[in-house]
Short mmCIF file of the C-alpha atoms (twelve columns), coordinates in Angstrom:
data_MODEL
# 
_entry.id   MODEL 
# 
loop_
_atom_site.group_PDB 
_atom_site.id 
_atom_site.type_symbol 
_atom_site.label_atom_id 
_atom_site.label_alt_id 
_atom_site.label_comp_id 
_atom_site.label_asym_id 
_atom_site.label_seq_id 
_atom_site.Cartn_x 
_atom_site.Cartn_y 
_atom_site.Cartn_z 
_atom_site.pdbx_PDB_model_num 
ATOM 1   C CA . MET A 1   -58.667 15.772  -92.884 1 
ATOM 2   C CA . THR A 2   -55.775 13.328  -92.905 1 
ATOM 3   C CA . CYS A 3   -52.127 14.245  -92.643 1 
ATOM 4   C CA . ASN A 4   -49.683 13.714  -95.488 1 
ATOM 5   C CA . LEU A 5   -46.809 11.492  -94.381 1 
ATOM 6   C CA . LEU A 6   -45.756 10.443  -97.880 1 
ATOM 7   C CA . ASN A 7   -44.122 13.654  -99.153 1 
ATOM 8   C CA . ASN A 8   -41.341 13.406  -96.556 1 
ATOM 9   C CA . GLU A 9   -41.572 9.693   -95.801 1 
ATOM 10  C CA . SER A 10  -37.857 8.913   -96.055 1 
ATOM 11  C CA . GLU A 11  -36.852 11.861  -93.832 1 
ATOM 12  C CA . LEU A 12  -39.529 11.015  -91.266 1 
ATOM 13  C CA . ASN A 13  -38.460 7.366   -91.164 1 
ATOM 14  C CA . ALA A 14  -34.769 8.268   -90.880 1 
ATOM 15  C CA . ALA A 15  -35.411 10.682  -88.003 1 
ATOM 16  C CA . PHE A 16  -37.625 8.213   -86.156 1 
ATOM 17  C CA . ASP A 17  -35.174 5.342   -86.687 1 
ATOM 18  C CA . SER A 18  -32.309 7.383   -85.244 1 
ATOM 19  C CA . VAL A 19  -34.414 7.946   -82.120 1 
ATOM 20  C CA . SER A 20  -35.816 4.438   -81.737 1 
ATOM 21  C CA . ASN A 21  -32.463 2.746   -82.393 1 
ATOM 22  C CA . SER A 22  -30.536 5.028   -80.044 1 
ATOM 23  C CA . GLN A 23  -28.402 3.153   -77.544 1 
ATOM 24  C CA . SER A 24  -27.777 6.211   -75.370 1 
ATOM 25  C CA . GLY A 25  -31.350 7.500   -75.420 1 
ATOM 26  C CA . ASP A 26  -30.162 11.049  -76.092 1 
ATOM 27  C CA . GLU A 27  -31.533 11.332  -79.634 1 
ATOM 28  C CA . TRP A 28  -34.908 12.962  -80.205 1 
ATOM 29  C CA . ALA A 29  -36.963 14.281  -83.113 1 
ATOM 30  C CA . ILE A 30  -39.925 16.580  -83.606 1 
ATOM 31  C CA . PHE A 31  -42.369 16.237  -86.484 1 
ATOM 32  C CA . GLY A 32  -44.557 19.182  -87.449 1 
ATOM 33  C CA . TYR A 33  -46.485 20.635  -90.348 1 
ATOM 34  C CA . ASP A 34  -45.094 22.328  -93.423 1 
ATOM 35  C CA . GLY A 35  -46.620 25.799  -93.099 1 
ATOM 36  C CA . THR A 36  -50.396 25.650  -92.946 1 
ATOM 37  C CA . SER A 37  -50.601 22.427  -94.955 1 
ATOM 38  C CA . SER A 38  -51.241 18.921  -93.657 1 
ATOM 39  C CA . ILE A 39  -47.818 17.775  -94.902 1 
ATOM 40  C CA . VAL A 40  -45.788 16.405  -91.990 1 
ATOM 41  C CA . LYS A 41  -42.052 17.074  -91.963 1 
ATOM 42  C CA . VAL A 42  -39.112 16.772  -89.577 1 
ATOM 43  C CA . GLU A 43  -38.953 20.130  -87.799 1 
ATOM 44  C CA . ALA A 44  -36.096 19.450  -85.427 1 
ATOM 45  C CA . ALA A 45  -33.795 16.720  -84.191 1 
ATOM 46  C CA . GLY A 46  -31.028 16.560  -81.663 1 
ATOM 47  C CA . ASN A 47  -28.991 14.500  -79.264 1 
ATOM 48  C CA . GLY A 48  -29.395 16.486  -76.055 1 
ATOM 49  C CA . GLY A 49  -31.817 14.094  -74.412 1 
ATOM 50  C CA . LEU A 50  -35.314 14.521  -73.077 1 
ATOM 51  C CA . GLU A 51  -34.578 17.927  -71.536 1 
ATOM 52  C CA . GLN A 52  -33.576 19.370  -74.911 1 
ATOM 53  C CA . LEU A 53  -36.631 17.865  -76.614 1 
ATOM 54  C CA . ILE A 54  -39.004 19.379  -74.062 1 
ATOM 55  C CA . THR A 55  -37.562 22.871  -74.505 1 
ATOM 56  C CA . SER A 56  -37.825 22.584  -78.303 1 
ATOM 57  C CA . PHE A 57  -41.625 22.525  -78.492 1 
ATOM 58  C CA . ASN A 58  -43.277 25.678  -79.874 1 
ATOM 59  C CA . SER A 59  -46.317 27.016  -77.992 1 
ATOM 60  C CA . SER A 60  -47.995 28.141  -81.227 1 
ATOM 61  C CA . LYS A 61  -47.751 24.784  -83.018 1 
ATOM 62  C CA . THR A 62  -49.061 21.241  -83.004 1 
ATOM 63  C CA . GLN A 63  -46.034 18.949  -82.944 1 
ATOM 64  C CA . TYR A 64  -45.105 15.326  -82.404 1 
ATOM 65  C CA . GLY A 65  -41.941 14.643  -80.412 1 
ATOM 66  C CA . PHE A 66  -40.141 11.323  -80.120 1 
ATOM 67  C CA . ALA A 67  -37.641 10.159  -77.518 1 
ATOM 68  C CA . THR A 68  -36.678 6.957   -75.756 1 
ATOM 69  C CA . VAL A 69  -36.622 6.300   -72.031 1 
ATOM 70  C CA . ALA A 70  -35.217 3.424   -70.007 1 
ATOM 71  C CA . ALA A 71  -37.694 0.801   -68.844 1 
ATOM 72  C CA . GLY A 72  -35.731 -1.831  -67.030 1 
ATOM 73  C CA . ALA A 73  -33.011 -3.102  -69.345 1 
ATOM 74  C CA . GLN A 74  -34.882 -1.908  -72.442 1 
ATOM 75  C CA . ARG A 75  -35.509 1.447   -74.073 1 
ATOM 76  C CA . LYS A 76  -39.110 2.380   -74.856 1 
ATOM 77  C CA . VAL A 77  -40.269 4.919   -77.451 1 
ATOM 78  C CA . VAL A 78  -42.370 7.822   -76.201 1 
ATOM 79  C CA . LEU A 79  -44.490 10.016  -78.474 1 
ATOM 80  C CA . PHE A 80  -45.227 13.510  -77.174 1 
ATOM 81  C CA . HIS A 81  -48.363 14.964  -78.763 1 
ATOM 82  C CA . TRP A 82  -47.767 18.663  -78.267 1 
ATOM 83  C CA . GLN A 83  -50.643 21.083  -78.855 1 
ATOM 84  C CA . GLY A 84  -49.298 24.443  -77.779 1 
ATOM 85  C CA . GLU A 85  -51.547 26.860  -75.931 1 
ATOM 86  C CA . GLY A 86  -51.331 29.310  -78.824 1 
ATOM 87  C CA . VAL A 87  -52.765 26.884  -81.385 1 
ATOM 88  C CA . PRO A 88  -56.171 28.070  -82.673 1 
ATOM 89  C CA . ALA A 89  -59.125 25.854  -81.754 1 
ATOM 90  C CA . ALA A 90  -59.996 25.306  -85.416 1 
ATOM 91  C CA . LEU A 91  -56.530 23.880  -86.060 1 
ATOM 92  C CA . LEU A 92  -56.765 21.661  -82.971 1 
ATOM 93  C CA . SER A 93  -59.954 20.073  -84.264 1 
ATOM 94  C CA . THR A 94  -58.514 19.671  -87.771 1 
ATOM 95  C CA . THR A 95  -55.415 17.849  -86.523 1 
ATOM 96  C CA . ALA A 96  -57.028 15.862  -83.686 1 
ATOM 97  C CA . SER A 97  -56.854 12.501  -85.467 1 
ATOM 98  C CA . HIS A 98  -53.328 12.981  -86.792 1 
ATOM 99  C CA . VAL A 99  -51.643 11.612  -83.675 1 
ATOM 100 C CA . GLU A 100 -53.106 8.176   -84.397 1 
ATOM 101 C CA . GLU A 101 -51.988 8.374   -88.025 1 
ATOM 102 C CA . ILE A 102 -48.469 9.198   -86.874 1 
ATOM 103 C CA . ARG A 103 -48.510 6.319   -84.365 1 
ATOM 104 C CA . ARG A 104 -49.528 3.917   -87.146 1 
ATOM 105 C CA . PHE A 105 -46.866 5.354   -89.468 1 
ATOM 106 C CA . VAL A 106 -43.947 4.788   -87.083 1 
ATOM 107 C CA . ARG A 107 -45.429 1.566   -85.565 1 
ATOM 108 C CA . ARG A 108 -43.133 1.424   -82.523 1 
ATOM 109 C CA . VAL A 109 -44.567 3.778   -79.912 1 
ATOM 110 C CA . ASN A 110 -44.885 2.394   -76.389 1 
ATOM 111 C CA . LEU A 111 -46.404 5.452   -74.700 1 
ATOM 112 C CA . THR A 112 -48.150 8.627   -75.878 1 
ATOM 113 C CA . ILE A 113 -48.085 11.729  -73.695 1 
ATOM 114 C CA . TYR A 114 -50.492 14.566  -74.481 1 
ATOM 115 C CA . ALA A 115 -49.266 18.045  -73.543 1 
ATOM 116 C CA . ARG A 116 -50.567 21.605  -73.983 1 
ATOM 117 C CA . ASN A 117 -48.089 23.569  -71.877 1 
ATOM 118 C CA . GLU A 118 -44.827 23.360  -69.976 1 
ATOM 119 C CA . GLU A 119 -46.573 22.175  -66.794 1 
ATOM 120 C CA . ASP A 120 -47.648 19.016  -68.635 1 
ATOM 121 C CA . LEU A 121 -43.956 18.281  -69.229 1 
ATOM 122 C CA . GLU A 122 -42.616 18.835  -65.721 1 
ATOM 123 C CA . LYS A 123 -40.367 16.135  -64.314 1 
ATOM 124 C CA . GLN A 124 -42.867 14.822  -61.739 1 
ATOM 125 C CA . VAL A 125 -45.646 14.570  -64.331 1 
ATOM 126 C CA . LEU A 126 -43.408 12.748  -66.795 1 
ATOM 127 C CA . GLU A 127 -42.181 10.335  -64.129 1 
ATOM 128 C CA . ARG A 128 -45.779 9.275   -63.465 1 
ATOM 129 C CA . HIS A 129 -46.224 8.580   -67.180 1 
ATOM 130 C CA . PHE A 130 -42.932 6.688   -67.384 1 
ATOM 131 C CA . GLU A 131 -43.975 4.431   -64.503 1 
ATOM 132 C CA . LYS A 132 -46.492 2.919   -66.925 1 
ATOM 133 C CA . LEU A 133 -43.603 1.727   -69.071 1 
ATOM 134 C CA . GLN A 134 -42.287 -0.434  -66.252 1 
ATOM 135 C CA . ASP A 135 -45.403 -2.587  -66.643 1 
ATOM 136 C CA . LEU A 136 -44.551 -3.123  -70.311 1 
ATOM 137 C CA . ALA A 137 -41.116 -4.576  -69.559 1 
ATOM 138 C CA . PRO A 138 -41.595 -7.234  -66.896 1 
ATOM 139 C CA . SER A 139 -38.662 -9.412  -66.037 1 
ATOM 140 C CA . ILE A 140 -39.585 -13.064 -66.429 1 
ATOM 141 C CA . THR A 141 -37.866 -15.650 -64.295 1 
ATOM 142 C CA . PRO A 142 -38.153 -19.443 -64.649 1 
ATOM 143 C CA . SER A 143 -40.455 -19.566 -61.627 1 
ATOM 144 C CA . ASP A 144 -42.879 -17.235 -63.446 1 
ATOM 145 C CA . VAL A 145 -43.451 -19.732 -66.247 1 
ATOM 146 C CA . LYS A 146 -46.647 -21.647 -65.509 1 
ATOM 147 C CA . THR A 147 -47.560 -25.137 -66.583 1 
ATOM 148 C CA . PRO A 148 -50.641 -25.625 -68.793 1 
ATOM 149 C CA . GLU A 149 -52.533 -26.936 -65.758 1 
ATOM 150 C CA . ALA A 150 -51.783 -23.792 -63.754 1 
ATOM 151 C CA . LYS A 151 -52.974 -21.596 -66.628 1 
ATOM 152 C CA . PHE A 152 -56.206 -23.602 -66.861 1 
ATOM 153 C CA . GLU A 153 -56.831 -23.294 -63.111 1 
ATOM 154 C CA . LYS A 154 -56.249 -19.543 -63.264 1 
ATOM 155 C CA . LYS A 155 -58.694 -19.204 -66.180 1 
ATOM 156 C CA . ILE A 156 -61.400 -21.170 -64.333 1 
ATOM 157 C CA . PHE A 157 -60.796 -19.072 -61.214 1 
ATOM 158 C CA . LYS A 158 -61.162 -15.812 -63.193 1 
ATOM 159 C CA . GLU A 159 -64.302 -17.007 -64.976 1 
ATOM 160 C CA . PHE A 160 -65.862 -18.076 -61.678 1 
ATOM 161 C CA . PHE A 161 -65.533 -14.574 -60.236 1 
ATOM 162 C CA . LEU A 162 -66.841 -12.904 -63.382 1 
ATOM 163 C CA . TYR A 163 -70.270 -14.295 -62.600 1 
ATOM 164 C CA . PHE A 164 -70.393 -13.206 -58.948 1 
# 
């Protein structure tokens, strides 16, 4: 079963845009389901940062939280796929593919974190996830720019070792 993102499309886009365009990184939003339907709506939003977002998840719901984190000089969008411990197994299987639909809908997610309980959202665990974002924002200096010849040599070198 697919999720319905069209009924509340303008509200979902507005909430996500306020998060992804945040200069301070304090804005966050949580998407969830309207009752027992597959209609996705904005359940909560705030400007208390990542800590406030994490405490806003409901252990009996499947939710999708958005926040931004610093990665070098840039801000990267993080999607939290929350499947609370109290969510029935039948509902988990029904909504399993929805996280990808939501990612495609918002189009600007740099990292997805899957969480079932508060331990999955502890500071040390999140820091390990956020380290991955550093690889997405490399700083390029003029000495890093290679000539076409250097790129060709690197390609030949890589292909050589693929066969051995």
